C-alpha positions as CSV (number, residue, x, y, z in Angstrom):
1,X,4.8,48.0,-25.1
2,X,8.1,49.7,-25.7
3,X,11.3,47.9,-26.2
4,X,13.3,49.2,-23.4
5,X,10.4,48.3,-21.5
6,X,10.1,44.5,-22.8
7,X,13.3,43.0,-21.3
8,X,12.2,44.3,-18.1
9,X,8.7,42.4,-18.2
10,X,10.7,39.2,-19.1
11,X,13.2,39.4,-16.4
12,X,10.3,40.3,-13.8
13,X,8.4,37.1,-15.4
14,X,11.2,35.2,-15.0
15,X,11.7,36.3,-11.5
16,X,8.4,35.4,-10.5
17,X,8.4,32.3,-12.2
18,X,11.9,31.2,-10.1
19,X,10.2,32.7,-7.0
20,X,7.3,30.4,-7.3
21,X,9.8,27.1,-7.9
22,X,11.4,28.1,-4.8
23,X,8.2,28.2,-3.0
24,X,7.2,24.8,-4.3
25,X,10.7,23.3,-4.0
26,X,10.7,24.8,0.0
27,X,7.2,23.1,0.7
28,X,8.4,19.7,-0.5
29,X,11.9,20.5,1.4
30,X,9.9,21.1,4.4
31,X,7.9,17.8,3.6
32,X,10.5,15.7,3.0
33,X,12.5,16.9,6.4
34,X,9.2,16.2,8.4
35,X,9.1,12.8,6.6
36,X,12.8,11.9,7.3
37,X,12.1,12.6,11.1
38,X,9.3,10.4,10.8
39,X,11.4,7.8,9.8
40,X,14.0,7.9,12.0
41,X,11.3,8.1,14.8
42,X,10.1,4.8,13.6
43,X,13.5,3.5,13.1
44,X,14.5,4.1,16.8
45,X,11.1,2.6,17.8
46,X,11.7,-0.7,15.7
47,X,15.8,-1.2,16.8
48,X,14.1,-0.8,20.4
49,X,11.8,-3.6,19.8
50,X,14.1,-5.5,17.9
51,X,16.5,-5.6,20.8
52,X,13.7,-6.2,23.3
53,X,12.8,-9.3,21.4
54,X,16.1,-10.5,20.9
55,X,16.3,-10.0,24.8
56,X,13.3,-12.3,25.2
57,X,14.5,-14.6,22.5
58,X,17.4,-15.3,24.9
59,X,15.7,-15.4,27.8
60,X,13.3,-18.3,26.4
61,X,16.4,-20.1,25.2
62,X,18.2,-20.0,28.5
63,X,15.3,-21.2,30.4
64,X,14.4,-23.9,28.0
65,X,18.3,-24.9,28.0
66,X,17.9,-24.5,24.1
67,X,21.5,-22.7,23.9
68,X,24.1,-23.9,21.2
69,X,27.9,-22.9,21.7
70,X,27.6,-19.6,20.3
71,X,24.7,-18.6,22.6
72,X,26.2,-20.0,25.7
73,X,29.2,-17.8,24.9
74,X,27.2,-14.7,24.2
75,X,25.1,-15.3,27.6
76,X,28.4,-15.9,29.6
77,X,29.9,-12.6,28.2
78,X,26.6,-10.6,28.9
79,X,26.6,-11.9,32.5
80,X,30.4,-10.9,32.6
81,X,29.6,-7.3,31.6
82,X,26.8,-7.1,33.9
83,X,28.6,-8.3,37.2
84,X,31.7,-6.0,36.0
85,X,29.1,-2.9,35.9
86,X,27.5,-4.3,39.2
87,X,31.2,-4.5,40.6
88,X,31.7,-0.8,39.6
89,X,28.3,0.4,40.9
90,X,29.0,-1.1,44.3
91,X,32.7,0.3,44.1
92,X,31.3,3.7,43.8
93,X,28.6,3.4,46.4
94,X,31.1,2.6,48.7
95,X,33.4,5.6,48.4
């Protein structure tokens, strides 16, 4: 190989190496992006499940009368929020 073709070959080889690394990184990025989406979806599902279970616990405590002061205040607060929301809906319907 002549002396002036050698640098071009090295550049070509390096470029091929960089392109290969880019493709590998792109595949890895795609895989990680997919994994992040799946984990976020699982996180949302688990958060909903936790919320449902906390509501069930609160309902059971209320039904059995095993509420401590903090639970009573929380229940009272939620009941007032529900009542305000119902009042707001009734006001909207009466317009």
